[in-house]
C-alpha positions as CSV (number, residue, x, y, z in Angstrom):
1,X,-16.0,-29.3,-50.2
2,X,-13.8,-27.9,-47.6
3,X,-12.1,-29.7,-45.8
4,X,-12.8,-30.1,-41.9
5,X,-9.1,-28.6,-41.1
6,X,-9.2,-25.4,-43.1
7,X,-9.0,-22.3,-41.3
8,X,-12.2,-20.0,-40.8
9,X,-12.9,-16.9,-40.1
10,X,-14.0,-15.4,-36.7
11,X,-16.6,-13.0,-36.6
12,X,-17.2,-11.6,-33.4
13,X,-20.0,-9.8,-32.0
14,X,-20.7,-6.1,-30.5
15,X,-17.6,-7.2,-28.3
16,X,-14.5,-9.0,-29.1
17,X,-14.9,-10.6,-25.1
18,X,-12.1,-13.0,-26.2
19,X,-9.8,-10.3,-27.5
20,X,-10.2,-8.2,-24.4
21,X,-10.0,-11.2,-21.7
22,X,-6.1,-12.1,-23.9
23,X,-4.9,-8.3,-23.6
24,X,-6.2,-7.6,-20.2
25,X,-5.0,-11.4,-18.4
26,X,-1.7,-9.7,-20.8
27,X,-1.0,-7.3,-18.3
28,X,-1.9,-9.4,-15.4
29,X,0.3,-12.0,-16.1
30,X,3.1,-9.1,-17.0
31,X,3.0,-7.7,-13.2
32,X,3.0,-10.5,-11.8
33,X,5.9,-11.8,-13.4
34,X,8.1,-9.9,-11.6
35,X,5.5,-9.8,-8.5
36,X,9.3,-8.8,-6.2
37,X,9.4,-5.3,-7.9
38,X,5.3,-4.9,-8.1
39,X,4.1,-6.1,-5.3
40,X,6.7,-7.1,-2.2
41,X,8.4,-4.1,-3.2
42,X,5.6,-1.4,-2.3
43,X,4.8,-2.7,0.4
44,X,8.8,-2.4,2.1
45,X,8.0,1.1,0.6
46,X,4.9,2.3,2.5
47,X,6.1,0.5,5.9
48,X,8.7,2.7,5.6
49,X,7.0,5.6,4.7
50,X,5.1,4.7,8.2
51,X,7.7,4.2,10.1
52,X,9.6,7.9,9.4
53,X,6.6,9.6,9.8
54,X,5.3,7.6,12.9
55,X,8.8,7.1,14.8
56,X,11.6,9.5,13.0
57,X,9.3,12.2,13.3
58,X,7.4,11.6,16.4
59,X,4.2,11.0,14.8
60,X,3.1,8.0,17.9
61,X,1.8,10.3,20.4
62,X,0.2,13.0,17.9
63,X,-3.6,12.9,17.1
64,X,-5.2,14.4,14.9
65,X,-8.1,15.2,16.6
66,X,-10.1,12.3,18.4
67,X,-8.0,10.3,15.8
68,X,-4.9,8.6,16.6
69,X,-2.3,9.6,13.8
70,X,-1.3,6.7,13.0
71,X,-4.7,5.4,12.4
72,X,-5.4,9.2,10.2
73,X,-2.2,8.4,8.2
74,X,-2.4,4.6,7.2
75,X,-5.6,4.7,5.1
76,X,-3.6,7.5,2.7
77,X,-0.5,5.2,2.5
78,X,-2.3,2.4,1.3
79,X,-4.0,5.0,-1.2
80,X,-1.1,5.8,-2.3
81,X,0.9,3.1,-2.7
82,X,-2.3,1.9,-5.1
83,X,-2.7,4.4,-6.9
84,X,1.4,4.5,-7.5
85,X,1.3,1.5,-8.8
86,X,-1.9,1.7,-10.9
87,X,0.1,4.6,-12.9
88,X,2.8,2.8,-13.3
89,X,1.1,-0.8,-14.9
90,X,-0.3,1.3,-17.6
91,X,2.2,4.2,-18.1
92,X,5.1,1.8,-18.3
93,X,3.3,-1.0,-20.2
94,X,2.4,1.5,-23.0
95,X,5.8,2.8,-22.9
96,X,8.1,-0.5,-23.0
97,X,5.6,-1.4,-26.4
98,X,6.0,1.7,-27.7
99,X,10.3,2.0,-27.5
100,X,10.7,-1.8,-28.4
101,X,8.3,-1.6,-31.2
102,X,6.2,-4.0,-30.7
103,X,3.4,-2.2,-29.6
104,X,2.3,-3.9,-33.2
105,X,1.1,-7.0,-31.1
106,X,-1.8,-4.3,-29.9
107,X,-3.0,-2.6,-32.5
108,X,-3.0,-5.4,-35.1
109,X,-5.8,-7.6,-33.8
110,X,-9.4,-6.8,-33.9
111,X,-9.9,-4.8,-31.4
112,X,-11.6,-1.4,-30.9
113,X,-11.1,1.5,-29.0
114,X,-12.7,0.9,-25.9
115,X,-11.5,-2.5,-25.7
116,X,-7.8,-1.8,-26.3
117,X,-8.1,1.3,-23.3
118,X,-10.2,-1.3,-21.2
119,X,-7.6,-3.6,-21.3
120,X,-4.4,-1.6,-20.1
121,X,-6.8,0.4,-17.6
122,X,-7.9,-3.1,-16.0
123,X,-4.8,-4.5,-15.5
124,X,-3.8,-0.8,-14.0
125,X,-6.9,-1.2,-11.6
126,X,-5.8,-5.1,-11.1
127,X,-2.2,-4.5,-9.7
128,X,-2.8,-0.9,-7.8
129,X,-5.8,-3.2,-6.0
130,X,-3.6,-5.9,-5.7
131,X,-1.1,-3.9,-3.9
132,X,-3.4,-2.3,-1.7
133,X,-5.0,-5.4,-0.2
134,X,-0.7,-6.5,0.9
135,X,0.0,-3.0,1.8
136,X,-3.1,-3.1,4.1
137,X,-3.0,-6.5,5.4
138,X,0.6,-5.9,6.3
139,X,-0.1,-2.7,8.3
140,X,-2.8,-4.1,10.1
141,X,0.1,-6.2,11.7
142,X,1.9,-2.2,12.8
143,X,-1.9,0.1,13.1
144,X,-5.1,-0.6,14.1
145,X,-7.8,-0.8,11.3
146,X,-11.1,-0.6,11.6
147,X,-14.0,-1.1,8.8
148,X,-16.4,1.6,9.3
149,X,-17.8,2.1,5.7
150,X,-17.1,-0.3,3.0
151,X,-18.5,0.7,0.6
152,X,-16.7,3.7,0.4
153,X,-13.4,1.8,1.0
154,X,-14.3,0.0,-2.1
155,X,-15.5,2.4,-4.4
156,X,-12.7,4.8,-3.7
157,X,-10.0,2.0,-4.3
158,X,-11.5,1.2,-7.0
159,X,-12.0,4.9,-8.6
160,X,-8.5,6.1,-7.6
161,X,-6.6,2.6,-9.4
162,X,-8.7,3.7,-12.5
163,X,-7.5,7.6,-12.4
164,X,-4.3,6.9,-12.0
165,X,-3.8,3.7,-14.5
166,X,-6.4,6.0,-16.9
167,X,-3.7,8.7,-16.0
168,X,-0.6,6.2,-16.9
169,X,-2.6,5.1,-20.1
170,X,-2.6,8.9,-21.4
171,X,0.8,9.2,-20.4
172,X,2.1,6.2,-21.8
173,X,-0.2,7.2,-25.5
174,X,1.6,11.0,-25.4
175,X,5.2,10.0,-24.3
176,X,7.7,9.8,-26.6
177,X,10.8,8.1,-24.1
178,X,11.1,7.6,-20.6
179,X,12.3,10.9,-19.4
180,X,8.2,12.1,-20.5
181,X,7.2,9.7,-18.1
182,X,9.4,10.5,-15.2
183,X,8.1,13.5,-16.2
184,X,4.7,13.2,-15.4
185,X,5.5,10.7,-12.8
186,X,7.7,14.2,-10.9
187,X,5.9,17.2,-11.9
188,X,1.8,16.1,-12.1
189,X,1.5,12.2,-9.7
190,X,3.8,12.7,-6.8
191,X,3.3,16.4,-6.4
192,X,-0.4,16.2,-6.6
193,X,-0.2,12.7,-4.2
194,X,2.0,14.2,-1.4
195,X,-0.3,17.6,-1.6
196,X,-3.7,16.2,-1.6
197,X,-3.0,15.2,2.8
198,X,-2.4,11.6,2.8
199,X,0.2,13.4,5.8
200,X,-1.7,15.8,7.4
201,X,-5.1,16.7,7.6
202,X,-6.0,20.0,5.0
203,X,-8.1,21.2,7.9
204,X,-4.8,22.9,9.1
205,X,-3.9,24.9,6.2
206,X,-4.4,28.4,6.2
207,X,-7.9,29.6,3.6
208,X,-5.9,29.9,0.4
209,X,-3.9,26.7,0.6
210,X,-7.4,25.1,2.2
211,X,-9.2,26.4,-0.9
212,X,-6.6,25.1,-3.4
213,X,-6.2,22.0,-1.8
214,X,-9.9,21.4,-2.0
215,X,-9.5,21.3,-6.3
216,X,-7.0,18.6,-6.2
217,X,-9.1,15.6,-7.4
218,X,-6.0,13.3,-5.6
219,X,-7.3,14.8,-2.5
220,X,-10.4,13.4,-2.5
221,X,-9.7,9.5,-3.3
222,X,-7.1,9.8,-0.3
223,X,-10.1,11.4,1.7
224,X,-13.0,9.0,0.9
225,X,-11.0,6.3,1.3
226,X,-9.8,7.3,4.8
227,X,-13.3,8.6,5.7
228,X,-14.0,4.7,5.1
229,X,-11.7,3.5,7.6
230,X,-12.1,6.1,10.6
231,X,-15.1,8.2,9.5
232,X,-13.6,11.1,9.4
233,X,-13.6,13.1,6.7
234,X,-12.0,16.8,5.7
235,X,-14.5,18.0,3.0
236,X,-17.6,16.6,1.7
237,X,-17.5,12.8,0.9
238,X,-20.6,12.9,-1.8
239,X,-18.6,15.8,-3.2
240,X,-15.7,13.4,-4.0
241,X,-17.8,10.7,-5.0
242,X,-18.7,12.9,-8.0
243,X,-15.6,14.8,-8.3
244,X,-13.6,11.0,-8.5
245,X,-16.8,9.7,-10.7
246,X,-16.1,13.1,-12.9
247,X,-13.3,13.1,-13.8
248,X,-12.7,8.9,-14.7
249,X,-15.2,10.1,-17.1
250,X,-13.3,12.7,-18.9
251,X,-9.9,10.8,-18.5
252,X,-12.0,7.4,-20.0
253,X,-13.4,9.8,-23.6
254,X,-10.0,11.6,-23.7
255,X,-8.3,7.8,-24.0
256,X,-10.5,6.3,-25.7
257,X,-10.2,9.9,-28.5
258,X,-7.3,9.5,-28.1
259,X,-6.5,5.3,-29.1
260,X,-9.6,5.7,-31.5
261,X,-7.4,8.5,-34.1
262,X,-4.3,6.5,-33.3
263,X,-2.5,10.0,-31.9
264,X,1.5,8.5,-31.3
265,X,0.5,4.7,-31.6
266,X,0.0,4.6,-35.3
267,X,2.6,5.7,-38.2
């Protein structure tokens, strides 16, 4: 007769919800433990960008069409803070685990490649959205904020956070050291962010550069998010929705494939 206290085999269904939820909570608690660095610091950085653009560079009196430059600029800065923090969360988490050798702690549990990918990615999305809300509320004290299309705001906030979170996961899988993550940040994320129309309208670019800007997926996440606040977009908003959706599907598939193969994760 088997004693009541004997260990028993735990059986999971098609999805290991307990393992997935545990991994997700670990990722969320990891960045909340250092919230001054992961949540409060982006607020200060974003407000400094706002102050520089409006005060030091004389943008306080400028307009983009009929829209005050401050109202045009604010959504782009909020989105940039969201995106960069979503990327930082997944890339740093995976890179630290690989460097310290405790990546085995998330590879040994009975988690499928989909559960592994989703747990890390949604942790980054949560950090991105939290930073976006805190930055947005703080910025509303200094800049008028109007919610003209809340659906577009919500979609682009989630889609952009997921895109950068997956990009961070991809970078974390590929990288062998922190210099590699810095290279992705400096040569991919930062240039695409600054050239996405965050600080300017791409309608003012000459034809060759305007056409190039339309190939930048970061432009669509900034433009669609801004459209939700000011009701004006520089590009076709529904094409932007399609681009964001397609890019996220492609990144999800790529990350899932690499995790399933154990690329640079398993010895």
